[in-house]
N, C-alpha and C positions, 0 to 999 in steps of 0.2 A: 504494500499499499503506500502511495506515494505521501508527500507532505500536505498537499492540498486535501488528500482524503483524511489524512489523520487529524488535519485541523477540523474539518467538516464533522467527525467523529467525535472530536472534544466538545465542538459546540453543540451537538445534540446530547450529549452527556450533561452539558450544564443548563441544558433547557433552552438554548437560544437557536431553536429551530428556523427562525427567519435568516440569521446570519448564515447557519448552515446551508440552507437553501440557495443563497446568495453565492456561496463558494462553489456550491454542486454544480449550480447553471453554468458559472465561467468556466468549470472544469470540463462540463460535458460539451460545451460550445468547442473546446479543444479534442476531446477525447470522447467522441459520441458513442463507441461500443464499448464503455467501462461498465461491466456489471456491477462491480463494487460500488461505482458511484451511483447505479440506479437503485442498489439495495439501502445504500444511506439515504437516498432520496426519499426511500420509502419509510424510513424510521423518522424522518423530519416532515412527513407528509400531514397535512393538515386534517385530512379525512380517511377514513377507513378505504373508500373507493380509489383515492389518490395512491394510497399504501399499495393496494392490490395492483393497480396498474403499473406502478414501478417495478413492484416485486416480478410481475410477469415479464416485464421489458428485461429485468436483470436474468432471469431464467431463461428466456428467448435467447439472449445472447451468450449464456453459459449456463447450459442443463446441468453441469455438476455443481452449481453453486449451493453449497449445502446451507447456508444460512438464509439464502434467498428463498429457497424449497421450504426450509422449516417454517419460516415466517408466514409463507404463503399458504402451506397447509393450516397453520394456526388461526388464519384469517378468514380461512374458508374458499380461497380463490385458487386452490391446487391442483388445478388441472394440468397434466403433462403437457409439454408442447406438442401440437397436432391433434390433442385430444378433442378439442372443441371443433376443428375442421372434421374430425371423424364422425361427431356427433351429428353435426350439420349434414353431412354427406349422408349418413343413414335417415335423418328426417326428409331430406329430399327424395329419397328413393321411397320411402313410405307413403310420402304424400304423391308421387308420381303413380304409385300403385293404385292408391285409392281413387285417384282420378281416372286411371285406365279401367277399373271396376266400374266405376260409375257411368262411363261411358258406354260400356257393355251393356249393363243394365238399362239405360236410355235406350239403345238401339234395340233391345228385345221387346221393350214396352212399346216403341214406335212401331214395330214389326207386328205385334199382336194385336195393337189397336187400330193400325192403319190398313192391314191387309185384310180385305173382305174373304168371308168364309162361305 
C-alpha cells in the first residue's frame, strides 16, 4: 500500500471520511484500477449503497481481494463477478420461453375459434 492509501486509511480510522474521500479521489484519478483504493473508498462511503458499489468495483478489479470480498458479503452485496450476468441471462431465457408458450397457446386458440367445423 502506498503513502496516499496509508494516509486515507489513517483518516478513515480517525473518522475524517470526507478528507479520506478527497485523498482517494485524487489517487483514483491517477490509479483508476486500484482495488485497494476502492476498498478504502467503501470504508469511507456515506451510505451502504455507495459502500457496496465501491466494494463491487474493488472485487471486479481484483477478485481475490479478501477484505473487499469479506466486506461485500457482510453488507449483503457479495455476488461473485459474473454471477449477476448469469442470473440476468437465466431470466431472459425463462421470459423467452414463457413468451413462446403464450404464442403457441394463442395460435391454438385462434385455430380453434376461427376454423369452422
